[in-house]
C-alpha positions in Angstrom: 122.1 56.2 126.9 124.4 57.8 124.4 127.6 56.9 122.5 130.2 59.2 121.0 131.4 57.5 117.8 133.6 60.4 116.7 136.5 61.6 118.9 135.6 65.3 118.5 135.6 67.2 121.8 132.2 67.9 123.3 133.8 70.6 125.5 136.1 72.6 123.3 138.9 74.9 124.6 138.1 78.6 124.6 139.7 81.4 122.7 142.9 83.3 123.7 142.7 85.0 127.1 139.9 82.8 128.4 140.1 80.7 131.5 139.9 77.5 129.3 142.3 78.7 126.5 144.7 75.7 126.8 142.9 72.7 128.0 139.8 71.4 129.7 139.4 68.4 132.0 136.1 66.8 132.9 135.6 66.2 136.5 133.7 63.0 135.8 130.8 64.3 137.7 128.3 63.2 135.0 125.6 65.2 133.4 123.0 66.9 135.6 119.9 68.9 134.8 120.5 72.5 135.8 117.8 74.8 137.3 117.4 76.6 133.9 116.5 73.3 132.1 119.9 72.9 130.4 122.1 69.9 130.9 125.5 70.5 132.5 128.8 68.9 133.5 131.5 70.5 135.6 135.0 70.8 134.1 138.3 72.3 135.1 139.6 75.0 132.7 143.3 75.7 132.3 145.4 78.5 130.7 148.4 76.3 130.1 148.9 72.7 129.0 149.7 70.1 131.6 153.0 69.2 129.9 154.1 72.7 129.0 157.6 73.2 130.4 158.6 76.3 132.4 155.0 77.5 132.9 154.9 76.7 136.6 151.5 77.1 138.2 148.4 76.5 136.0 145.7 79.1 136.1 142.6 77.0 136.8 138.9 77.7 137.0 135.9 75.4 137.5 133.1 76.0 135.0 129.9 74.4 133.6 129.7 73.0 130.2 126.1 73.4 129.1 123.8 71.8 126.5 120.2 72.0 125.6 118.5 68.7 126.6 119.4 65.7 124.5 121.9 67.7 122.3 125.3 66.2 123.1 125.6 64.8 119.5 123.5 64.2 116.4 123.3 63.4 112.8 124.1 66.4 110.6 124.2 67.2 106.9 125.8 70.0 105.0 123.9 69.0 101.8 120.9 66.7 101.4 121.3 63.4 103.3 119.2 60.3 104.0 119.3 57.5 106.6 117.0 55.0 108.0 116.2 54.3 111.7 116.0 50.5 111.8 112.9 48.7 113.1 112.0 49.7 116.6 109.2 49.1 119.0 106.7 51.9 119.1 105.9 53.2 122.7 103.9 56.2 121.7 101.3 57.2 119.1 103.4 60.1 118.0 106.9 60.6 116.6 108.7 63.4 118.3 111.9 65.0 117.1 114.7 67.2 118.7 116.3 69.0 115.8 117.9 72.2 114.4 117.9 73.4 110.8 120.0 76.1 109.3 118.2 78.9 107.4 116.8 77.1 104.3 117.3 73.7 105.9 114.5 71.1 106.3 113.6 67.6 107.4 111.1 65.1 106.1 110.2 61.6 107.4 108.4 58.6 106.2 107.3 55.5 108.2 107.7 51.8 107.3 105.8 48.9 108.8 107.6 46.2 110.7 110.0 44.7 108.2 112.8 42.2 108.6 116.1 43.4 110.2 117.6 44.1 106.8 116.1 47.2 105.3 115.8 47.2 101.6 115.6 50.6 99.8 112.6 49.5 97.8 110.3 48.8 100.8 107.1 50.9 100.4 106.3 53.4 103.1 103.0 53.4 105.0 100.2 55.1 102.9 99.7 58.6 104.2 103.1 58.7 105.9 105.5 59.2 102.9 108.1 61.8 102.2 105.6 63.5 99.8 103.0 63.8 102.6 105.5 64.7 105.3 105.0 68.2 106.7 108.3 69.9 106.3 110.2 70.7 109.5 112.4 73.8 109.6 113.7 76.1 112.3 114.5 74.4 115.6 112.6 72.4 118.2 113.4 70.3 121.3 110.2 68.3 121.1 108.4 68.6 117.7 105.5 66.2 116.8 106.1 65.0 113.3 103.0 65.1 111.0 102.0 64.0 107.5 99.3 66.3 106.0 98.6 67.4 109.6 98.2 63.8 110.9 100.5 62.6 113.7 98.7 59.4 114.8 100.9 56.3 114.5 98.5 53.9 116.2 97.4 52.3 113.0 101.0 51.4 111.9 101.5 48.6 114.4 103.8 47.9 117.3 107.0 47.9 115.3 108.1 50.4 112.7 111.1 51.8 110.9 111.6 55.5 109.9 113.3 56.9 106.8 114.7 60.4 107.1 115.7 63.0 104.5 117.3 66.2 105.7 119.1 69.2 104.2 121.4 71.5 106.2 119.9 70.1 109.4 120.9 68.2 112.5 118.8 65.6 114.3 119.7 65.2 118.0 117.1 62.7 119.3 113.8 61.1 118.5 111.0 59.4 120.5 108.3 57.1 119.1 
């Protein structure tokens, strides 16, 4: 399940001289997993706009828009940013992250025990799972196990938890816990 809160295109038009230089139109075929592991969606590519007078026939091609798994959208920072994932039910003993950092970028996380639906900034994190103890994530991964001083086990935290995130020049696409 995903939502697109910003109205930015997820299939941008191509550059001059390309088959999709003027507009793209999704076929509404949905997103499928391709044989190479990428996700894809068919779209029609056009070299002229649908309402462009005097152009006559559109040059049209059918193409695949492709994404790495779970990377249609994400939370991104140009500088240092912070956010909190509100209390959720834990379904795994590990926190997994799909992310990408620019050179010099990083991500740190800390875990909070089950707290009321309103998150207060002064709530203390779980001992051993603070920002200071978070092993810094950099580079890129589709399925990275988050650790704190080498420890990834969340079983002692309880069934419900919240997660605070700090990131710098990074983008988080998805998480699983």
